[in-house]
MIBAPA-28903 format. One record per residue (C-alpha): x, y, z; residue number from 1; chain. Coordinates in nm, 3 decimals, decimal comma. Layout:
((X Y Z) NUM "A");
...
# end
This chain:
((9,547 -0,908 0,335) 1 "A");
((9,757 -0,983 0,096) 2 "A");
((9,793 -1,195 -0,235) 3 "A");
((10,141 -1,326 -0,211) 4 "A");
((10,274 -1,132 -0,531) 5 "A");
((10,563 -0,998 -0,408) 6 "A");
((10,623 -0,595 -0,523) 7 "A");
((11,003 -0,615 -0,472) 8 "A");
((11,277 -0,697 -0,297) 9 "A");
((11,367 -0,482 0,043) 10 "A");
((11,633 -0,469 0,279) 11 "A");
((11,636 -0,494 0,635) 12 "A");
((11,934 -0,251 0,722) 13 "A");
((11,917 -0,251 1,111) 14 "A");
((11,756 -0,469 1,393) 15 "A");
((11,761 -0,316 1,751) 16 "A");
((11,628 -0,493 2,083) 17 "A");
((11,299 -0,315 2,207) 18 "A");
((11,385 -0,411 2,540) 19 "A");
((11,667 -0,585 2,733) 20 "A");
((11,744 -0,919 2,534) 21 "A");
((11,701 -1,106 2,880) 22 "A");
((11,355 -1,015 2,885) 23 "A");
((11,283 -1,188 2,574) 24 "A");
((11,185 -0,889 2,390) 25 "A");
((11,118 -0,827 2,018) 26 "A");
((11,304 -0,603 1,788) 27 "A");
((11,259 -0,311 1,581) 28 "A");
((11,347 -0,331 1,223) 29 "A");
((11,487 -0,015 0,984) 30 "A");
((11,362 -0,152 0,622) 31 "A");
((11,515 0,008 0,295) 32 "A");
((11,273 -0,040 0,037) 33 "A");
((11,429 0,213 -0,209) 34 "A");
((11,471 -0,096 -0,441) 35 "A");
((11,096 -0,196 -0,444) 36 "A");
((10,923 -0,002 -0,796) 37 "A");
((10,698 0,273 -0,661) 38 "A");
((10,702 0,192 -0,268) 39 "A");
((10,528 0,483 -0,072) 40 "A");
((10,406 0,417 0,262) 41 "A");
((10,242 0,589 0,558) 42 "A");
((10,270 0,516 0,954) 43 "A");
((9,983 0,227 1,029) 44 "A");
((10,013 0,072 0,688) 45 "A");
((10,023 -0,314 0,705) 46 "A");
((10,305 -0,443 0,495) 47 "A");
((10,426 -0,834 0,461) 48 "A");
((10,799 -0,913 0,494) 49 "A");
((10,896 -1,253 0,408) 50 "A");
((10,517 -1,335 0,446) 51 "A");
((10,488 -1,175 0,803) 52 "A");
((10,221 -0,887 0,816) 53 "A");
((10,397 -0,603 0,985) 54 "A");
((10,269 -0,234 1,086) 55 "A");
((10,508 0,058 0,967) 56 "A");
((10,562 0,271 1,282) 57 "A");
((10,753 0,508 1,140) 58 "A");
((10,833 0,625 0,761) 59 "A");
((11,068 0,840 0,603) 60 "A");
((11,086 0,829 0,255) 61 "A");
((11,163 0,463 0,119) 62 "A");
((11,274 0,372 0,462) 63 "A");
((11,010 0,261 0,740) 64 "A");
((11,038 0,089 1,087) 65 "A");
((10,830 -0,169 1,231) 66 "A");
((10,816 -0,381 1,544) 67 "A");
((10,815 -0,751 1,543) 68 "A");
((10,717 -0,914 1,874) 69 "A");
((10,903 -1,201 2,063) 70 "A");
((10,593 -1,420 1,957) 71 "A");
((10,650 -1,360 1,604) 72 "A");
((11,009 -1,402 1,592) 73 "A");
((10,945 -1,760 1,761) 74 "A");
((10,727 -1,843 1,487) 75 "A");
((10,907 -1,696 1,163) 76 "A");
((11,271 -1,674 1,022) 77 "A");
((11,453 -1,397 0,872) 78 "A");
((11,325 -1,102 1,053) 79 "A");
((11,592 -1,093 1,307) 80 "A");
((11,887 -1,040 1,109) 81 "A");
((11,998 -0,790 0,826) 82 "A");
((11,951 -0,901 0,465) 83 "A");
((11,689 -0,896 0,182) 84 "A");
((11,312 -0,983 0,227) 85 "A");
((11,024 -1,003 0,003) 86 "A");
((10,786 -0,713 0,050) 87 "A");
((10,430 -0,683 -0,035) 88 "A");
((10,208 -0,381 0,075) 89 "A");
((9,849 -0,493 0,163) 90 "A");
((9,555 -0,543 -0,097) 91 "A");
((9,356 -0,255 -0,133) 92 "A");
((8,983 -0,273 -0,275) 93 "A");
((9,022 -0,240 -0,677) 94 "A");
((9,337 -0,423 -0,666) 95 "A");
((9,392 -0,730 -0,890) 96 "A");
((9,420 -1,046 -0,730) 97 "A");
((9,645 -1,267 -0,931) 98 "A");
((9,774 -1,493 -0,659) 99 "A");
((9,555 -1,595 -0,381) 100 "A");
((9,420 -1,473 -0,042) 101 "A");
((9,721 -1,460 0,229) 102 "A");
((9,656 -1,300 0,563) 103 "A");
((10,018 -1,238 0,649) 104 "A");
((9,984 -1,454 0,917) 105 "A");
((10,283 -1,737 0,934) 106 "A");
((10,152 -2,062 1,045) 107 "A");
((10,493 -2,230 1,078) 108 "A");
((10,838 -2,291 0,953) 109 "A");
((10,934 -2,520 0,674) 110 "A");
((11,267 -2,671 0,560) 111 "A");
((11,404 -2,672 0,214) 112 "A");
((11,462 -3,054 0,109) 113 "A");
((11,609 -2,950 -0,195) 114 "A");
((11,628 -2,710 -0,471) 115 "A");
((11,735 -2,825 -0,828) 116 "A");
((11,717 -2,647 -1,192) 117 "A");
((11,468 -2,852 -1,427) 118 "A");
((11,483 -2,698 -1,777) 119 "A");
((11,412 -2,312 -1,773) 120 "A");
((11,267 -2,344 -1,401) 121 "A");
((11,350 -2,468 -1,059) 122 "A");
((11,218 -2,773 -0,860) 123 "A");
((11,161 -2,673 -0,499) 124 "A");
((11,092 -2,944 -0,235) 125 "A");
((10,991 -2,853 0,102) 126 "A");
((10,928 -3,027 0,442) 127 "A");
((10,627 -2,888 0,620) 128 "A");
((10,561 -2,988 0,981) 129 "A");
((10,304 -3,200 1,100) 130 "A");
((10,081 -2,959 1,188) 131 "A");
((10,051 -2,779 0,882) 132 "A");
((10,027 -3,093 0,650) 133 "A");
((9,672 -3,171 0,648) 134 "A");
((9,611 -2,836 0,463) 135 "A");
((9,874 -2,885 0,217) 136 "A");
((9,701 -3,043 -0,111) 137 "A");
((9,771 -3,110 -0,478) 138 "A");
((9,720 -2,801 -0,697) 139 "A");
((9,633 -2,601 -0,398) 140 "A");
((9,801 -2,272 -0,295) 141 "A");
((10,063 -2,198 -0,049) 142 "A");
((10,294 -1,878 0,061) 143 "A");
((10,664 -1,945 0,093) 144 "A");
((10,843 -1,620 0,207) 145 "A");
((10,547 -1,466 0,115) 146 "A");
((10,528 -1,613 -0,232) 147 "A");
((10,207 -1,710 -0,367) 148 "A");
((10,273 -2,068 -0,514) 149 "A");
((10,084 -2,367 -0,656) 150 "A");
((10,164 -2,722 -0,499) 151 "A");
((10,256 -2,972 -0,768) 152 "A");
((10,270 -3,265 -0,546) 153 "A");
((10,252 -3,384 -0,174) 154 "A");
((10,423 -3,688 -0,022) 155 "A");
((10,313 -3,764 0,352) 156 "A");
((10,582 -3,894 0,547) 157 "A");
((10,561 -4,203 0,761) 158 "A");
((10,599 -4,126 1,116) 159 "A");
((10,316 -3,932 1,285) 160 "A");
((10,537 -3,655 1,369) 161 "A");
((10,705 -3,624 1,042) 162 "A");
((10,454 -3,412 0,830) 163 "A");
((10,506 -3,387 0,491) 164 "A");
((10,713 -3,311 0,167) 165 "A");
((10,547 -3,088 -0,097) 166 "A");
((10,721 -2,994 -0,431) 167 "A");
((10,667 -2,683 -0,648) 168 "A");
((10,767 -2,555 -0,977) 169 "A");
((10,948 -2,203 -0,998) 170 "A");
((10,958 -1,972 -1,300) 171 "A");
((11,280 -1,802 -1,369) 172 "A");
((11,071 -1,459 -1,345) 173 "A");
((10,953 -1,563 -0,949) 174 "A");
((11,311 -1,642 -0,916) 175 "A");
((11,437 -1,339 -1,046) 176 "A");
((11,216 -1,104 -0,831) 177 "A");
((11,197 -1,237 -0,529) 178 "A");
((11,471 -1,400 -0,258) 179 "A");
((11,356 -1,759 -0,342) 180 "A");
((11,673 -1,760 -0,590) 181 "A");
((11,885 -1,774 -0,277) 182 "A");
((11,717 -2,075 -0,112) 183 "A");
((11,947 -2,402 -0,056) 184 "A");
((11,896 -2,741 0,123) 185 "A");
((11,868 -2,739 0,474) 186 "A");
((11,741 -2,351 0,486) 187 "A");
((11,436 -2,273 0,688) 188 "A");
((11,104 -2,067 0,518) 189 "A");
((10,780 -1,915 0,639) 190 "A");
((10,492 -2,097 0,546) 191 "A");
((10,128 -1,962 0,552) 192 "A");
((9,871 -2,243 0,420) 193 "A");
((9,580 -2,168 0,230) 194 "A");
((9,312 -1,986 0,425) 195 "A");
((9,019 -2,101 0,298) 196 "A");
((9,147 -2,482 0,382) 197 "A");
((9,175 -2,375 0,762) 198 "A");
((8,817 -2,232 0,753) 199 "A");
((8,668 -2,595 0,587) 200 "A");
((8,848 -2,755 0,871) 201 "A");
((8,688 -2,565 1,154) 202 "A");
((8,350 -2,592 0,986) 203 "A");
((8,390 -2,962 0,954) 204 "A");
((8,500 -2,993 1,286) 205 "A");
((8,219 -2,786 1,401) 206 "A");
((7,919 -3,005 1,239) 207 "A");
((8,085 -3,336 1,329) 208 "A");
((7,876 -3,543 1,579) 209 "A");
((8,027 -3,581 1,895) 210 "A");
((8,142 -3,907 2,068) 211 "A");
# end
């Protein structure tokens, strides 16, 4: 379990295929978390990378390895190439919950529609696929590349398969301490919707009368 409050920016420094690429294998990542303040980990720890929960399989100082399955690669972006990633260690009993409950299970991939400065902050608009649109609500929470954010507006698109566009205001501090500063129109992002919305949908479906 996570909060969506990124603890620092780490870097994927090596990507290796676990088996022959033709077999549709996953990859083994080497992560350098030396720039993350106070970073420490042990084998078996859960660590979120760009919002996706991974398990540390080896740790050497501020570097660790994790394995990303082919299924996870198909459902996420940014975990199969060298580069910066948002890092958050799992929530521990007694830790402050400053964001919202984040499972680290990416629900889908969205696309950046626009990212523009507005005064001292930035206005981010993201397109979410239809499968996630029903979970996205005004003033609700969403994790974008593992960052807990509040939704300022939602616009459903006309086509049945078009999903929705939602807008977020991002303050300068958040840009300074996360990789969101590098977003560009057309770029793709990992999305995790509020788990409470998912549970509510399941509960309502289970109690609804049959046809």
